N, C-alpha and C positions, 0 to 999 in steps of 0.2 A: 694199245691193242688195235689191230686192224680187223675190222668187220667181225668183232666178237671172237677172234682167234688169237691165242697167245703166240707172240712172235719172238720173244726173247726173255732173258732173265733166268731165274732158277726154275728147275722143273718142280712140279707140284709135289709136296711132301718132303722137300729137302729141308733138314733142320737148320736153324740159325747156328752160326759158329759158336756163339756163347753157350747156347743150350747143349750143343754137342760136347764142348769142353767140360761143362758141369757134369754131364752124364758120364763122361770118361773118368772124371775125378771121383765121383760117387762109386763107380765100379771098382776103381783101384782101392778105395777105402772099404770095400765090401759093405756098402751102405744102401739099403733099400728104403727110401722115404715112405713108401706106402705101407711097408711092414711096421715101421715106427709109428705111423699115424694109427694103424690098426691096433697096435699094442696100447697106445694112449687111449683110444676110443673104448677099449675093453677094460681100462683101469689097471693095466699091468704096471707094477713098480719098475721103473727104469733106472739103470746104473747111470749116474751123472755126477758132475762136480757140484757139490753143495755150497762150498764157500772157499775162501782163500785165507791161508794162515800167514799173516804178515811176518811172524817171527821166523818161520822156517822157509817161507817162500814157496810152499807147496799148496796144492789144491787139496781140500778135504773131499773125498769121494764117498759115495754111498748110494743107496737105492731110495728113490722118491716116487710116491704114487701121484698120478695127475689128479687135479681137482675136477669137480663135476663140470665146471666151465671149460676147462681144457679138454675134457673128454667130449663134450658137446661140439666144440670147435673142430676137433679132429674128425668126429663122425660126419659133420656137415661137409668138411673138405673132401672126405672119401666119397660121400654121396654124390658129389658132382661128377665123379668118374663112372658111376654105375646107373644113375637114374637120369632119364631125359628131363630137360628143363621144360616147364609149362609156360604157355603164353596165354594172356588174357585177351579175349576178343569182345569188343563192345558191339552189341546188337541194337540197331535202331529200328524198332517196330513201326507199324503204321500209326498215324496220328491218333492220339488219345489213349494209346496203350502204354503200359509201363515198360521201360527199357531194363535190360539185365546184362550182366557180365558173365561170359562163359569161359572157363579155363579149358584149353584144348592142348593135348599132347600132339605136337606137330612132328615129333621125331627129329627136329632140327635143333641145333645149338642156338642159345641166345634168346 
């Protein structure tokens, strides 16, 4: 960078090639990952492959409800997209006083 100004490379917001191809593939498959995560978080039974039948060579399909642990993981994953992350800030008071930690929403990621 020259004097704090961007002089080359990709423009801001340009997606990586890999993430672009994944997004295109998901679109062709009519797959919305956020909808699937929301269904899991809500405990909706999902159509899936349950097992493999060695004799016939076919998958056994059916509906399976997510466990509580799976529901919590899906909810936490979705939460990252709608709620800002919080930062802890350590405050060092004047000598002789107790210190404390304050969690502040800065509106920034990370």
